[in-house]
Structure formats: structure tokens, C-alpha cells
N, C-alpha and C positions, 0 to 999 in steps of 0.2 A: 504494500499499500504506500501511496506517495503521490507527488505532484507531477503533472506534465506542464512544462512551459516551453514556448518557442525560444530558442537561444539565439540572441543577435550578438554576435561576437565581432569586435573590433580589435584589431592589432595596431599597437602604437608604440613609439619609444618611451613614453612616459605617461602617468595620469595628469589630466588637466586640473589646474586649480580652479576654485570656484569662480565663475565669470570668464574663464579662459577657454579658448578653442585650440585644440591640437590637431594636427593632421595625421591621419592614420594611414597604414600601408596596405591594409586588407580588411575586408568584411565578408562574414559568412552568416547564414542563417540555417538552423537545423533543430532537431528535436532536443529537448533537455528536460531539466528537472531531476532532482536526485533520485527519486523512486522509479522515475521512468527510465533514467540511465542505468539504474541498477538492475531493472527488469531486462533491459536490452542485454547487458552484460551476462546475466544468468542465462538468457535465452541462447546466446551465441556460444555459451560453453555447454550447451546440450541439455539444460533443464527444461522441464516443462513449466511454463510460467504463466500465471494469471496476475493481471495488474488491476488493483482497485484504485479508482480515482474519479474524477469529475472534470469534464472539459465543457467549453462553450459551443455554441452552434455557429462557428465561424472558421475562417481559413486556418487559424492555428489549430483548431480542434481536427479539421481534416488532415492536417500534417500529423497529428497524433495517431489517428486511425491508419493512415498510409504507413506509418512506422511500424505499428504493432502487426499489421498484416504482413509486411515485409520480413519481420522478424520471427513470425509464428507465435507471437504472444497472444494469449486468450483474453478476450475483452468482455466476457459475459457481465463483468461488474464495472465497466468503464461508463459512468453515467454522464448525462448531459444536463447542463443547466439552461433553461430557456431565456434567462435575463442576464447573466453574468458572463463576460467573455474569458476565453482561455488565457491562462497566465503567460507572462513574458519575463526573459532575463536579459540584462544588459551585461555583457562579459568584456571586460576591457583585458587585453592579453599584452604583456610587455613583448616588444618585438624581438629582443634577443634573449631575454632570460626564460621566457615562456611562462612567468608568473602571472597570477590573474587577480582582478578584483571584480565582485559580481554584485549586482543589485538584482532581487528577485521580486516580482509581483505575482503571487500564486493564482489570482483571478478566480475562476469557477471551483478550483481544488478547495478553496476555503468554505464552499458550499456543501460539500460532502457531509452526510448526516449519519448518525449513529444506526438508525434502521437501515440505511442503505449498507453499511458495514455488516450489520448483522445478516443482511441478505446473502452475503458471501460466506456466511458461516459454514455450510455444507462443503464449499471448495476448500476453505481453510482446514476444516477437519480431515480431508483426505491428503493433505500436504505433509511434506516432511519438514518444511521450515516456513515460518512467517517472519518476513523482514519489513521493517519500516524505519522513517526518519522523523525529523521534527520540522519539516517545511510546511505541513499541514497543521491545523491547530493542535495543540498539546493534549487537550481533552480527548480528541479523536484517536490520536496515537495511543494514549493510555487505554481507552475503550477497545480497540482492535487487539492491543497486546493481552489485555485480560480475556478477551474472547478467545484468542489462540490458547492462552494458558489453559482455561476451562476446558478446551477441546483436546489437551494434551500434545500440542504441537510445539516444537522447538521455536523459541523466539530469539530474533536478532534486533536490537534497537542500533542504528547509526545515528548518534545524538547530534545532528548537523541540520540547520545551526545550532550551536549550543545554547541552551536556556536553563534556568533552574528547574530541577526535577525533584519532585517529592520522593520519599522513601518508597511509597506504593509503586512508582514507576520503576525504580532501580529492582525491586523485588520481582518484577514480571520479566526481567531480562536474563535469558539464559546466557546470552553473549551481548556485551557492550562494547562498541567498536569506535570510540572518538579517535580523532587525530590529535596531535600534540596541542595544537591551539584550543580545541574543544576540551581536552583533557584539563588544560590549565584554567579555562573559565568555569568548568563544572566543580572543580576542587578549590580554587582560589590559591593554586600553588603554581610555582615555575615548574617547567618540565624540560629544562634544557640539558641537564646531565642525566646519566644512566640512573643515578640514585635518586634523582627527583622524579624521574619517570616511574620508577618502582614504587615510590611513595604515594604518587598520584593513583596508581592502579590500586594500592592498598586501601586507599580512601573510598574508592569507587566500589571495591569489594565489600567494605565495611558497611556501605550504604545498602547493600543487598543483591547487587549483580552477582552471578554465578561464575562468569568468565569475563575477564577484560583483555582487550586487545587494543592497545595504543599504536596507531600508525605514525610513523616518524620520517616519512618522505624518503629521502635518499639513505637514511640510516636504517631502513626497513620497518620492523614492527616489534612490539614488546608484548609477551603473552604472560598472563598472570591468572592463577586461581589459588585455591587452597592447598594444592598439592604440587604446583608447578610455577616456575619463574625463569622465563627464557626470552632472550632477544633473538630474533630471526632476521638474518641479513636480506637486505634489498636484493632484487634480481635485476641486473643490468641488461637492458635490451638495445641500448644504443643512445644516441645523442637526444637530449630533451627538446622537444618542439614546443609542447603545451603540457601544463600539469592539471588543467581544469578538470578533466575526468578521471583522474587517478583514483581519488577516494572512492568513486562509485564503482570503478572496475574492481577495486579491492573488496568492496562490500558485496557485489554481486557474486563475485568468484568465491568469496568465503562462504557465502549462503549455499552455493552449489556444493562446495566440497563438504561441509558439515552435513547437508542433506544426503550426500552419498555415503556418509559414515566415516569420512577421513577424521583421524585424530586431530586436536586442535592445532598442533605445531605444523603438521603436514598441511592442514587447511589454510594456515596462515602464510605458508611458504608458497602455495599454490596462488594465493590471492596476491602476494607480492609480485609474482611472475606477471600476473595479468595487468596489474597496476604498472609494472615495468615496461610492458609493451605499449600501454595506453599513452604514456607520456611522450612516445616517439612519433605520435600522430596529432594532427589538429583536430579540434572538436571535442565534443562530449560522447554522446551515444555513438557518433561514427567512429570513434577511436577504440571501441571496445574490441578485444581480440576474440578469435575463434579458438576453439578447444585444442586443435592440433597445434596451433602456434604457441600455446602456453605449455603444452606437454614437450613440444621440442625444445623450447627455451629452458624448461626445467631440467630436462635430460642433460643439455649442455652445460648448464650451471652445475649440476650435481657430479658430472664427471670431471 
């Protein structure tokens, strides 16, 4: 479950100041939104995926439907709002570094309701994993996580963008997957050193999450639960073009690996490989790798 937005990506040498205009070097429009990107990532890696969301009756909504048809994503619970337009995101990408700054307007996704989520209950019940994020309203994320938990389904929360969470939300997370910025915002602690990363993970575990995976960009990821504490190295697939979709590639790939029964370290390494490939390509959903690409990169990395 998550949001779909149309990504409007601008490549530029620097961010403009307020009141300033900066000339860019490239513009692209494509499918985006964290939940949508993660659904595409999972589908390309071979999973059967159903996406729960809401779109408007407009051109951006048609882009969503074309995307899911092309990727084989099931849309039984992709609802439509008659009054609110499909969301959009402005993505400013640094022309040489590949770093990004993003403004998101969720649009119709904010109109999703609890009864509509409940309507997807039978599909959630037959799933291995339920994955969501925090771009839709927090109360909807908590409701869906509780529904999945009641149905005995493994839950993953990618807490992005970070916001204050109650203990009740943490306790619904079998896996919590913040990046280092989100971990810092959630815990109020710095996560620059390895020791700080581990302390932040401990805080999140103490709040009720069963497993914590903190993604660390080019440093890889850190895995922590009550019986395990391990750094997992990043998997280098080549030069960085754009980092925008890396976190979504990781989340979708991690969900696939957990759904297939991989243990947590192997699942994290698989997800690091998917993220490593995604940053070598422009765009968000278009940058998501296929299963063969990830397996080939892992085989080369491990040898």
C-alpha cells in the first residue's frame, strides 16, 4: 500500500534559492511515489504484487494504470477519486552528484479510506508480506498494518518520510527499514558512526519493532534484532547516475526476499544489490532492476 505520483524530474547543477531561477540540463516525467516504486521493484524481481492506492481521473492516473499493466501489477484495489487529482512530485537532481531533493503532493492518495483498505483484506490474507510507507496519512498506514497483523501476514514498514510514531505503530512492524536520515529523525540521535547506528537501532527495537534494518547508502545497511547485529556491505554496480529510487529498490527487493523465506542478512544483501543497480540509472520506477540482473551482480560480488 502506498501512493502513486507522477515524477517530474529536473536535472540541474544546483538548487535555486527562493526567488531565483536556475537553468536545468534535462527533464523527465514518469511514474513515481514510494509505494508505487516499491511495487514495481517487487514485480520486476518476480513477485506477484497487488498495489493498494487511490488515483484521480486524469492523465497522471492513466500513467499509473499503464505502468501497472506493463509491470504485471494487480490493480483490484487501485481506487479512483472523482474529485481529487492524482499526486505529483517535483524532483531536483544534482547534475553531477546524482543527489536529489523532492517535493511530494500526494493528491488522491490522501483520500484512501479504511473501508477501502479493509476491502483488500482477503488479498492481504493470502500474501506473504504486506509493505507500506508513510507518504499516505499515518492513521491509514497503522490501520493497514494492524489489519495485516490480525491476518497473520508479515509486515514491513518503510518509515519514509519520517514522522513521529506511536509505540502502537512500532509494535506492528515485523521489519522496520529507515534510512540513516529517517533513523536520526525517529530517534533524535545522530547515526554518523557505526556505534551511533547501532544505538539508533536499539532505540527502535526497544519501541517495539521486531527487526530493524537501517540503510546507509554507499555504506550498505545495518541489521539488528534481539539475536543479531551485523553490517551488510553495499553492492557496487557501477557509477552513480541518480540516487532517487535507491531506497524504493531496497524496500521492494527486501520484501521479495523475505516473502521467499530468505533469512534477514541474505535478504538485506539481495536488497543492497537491487539498490546498487538502481543508482546507475536515471528515474525512479524505470531504474528498478530485473531478477536476473540482481542475481548476476550478487554472484559476481560474492565471488
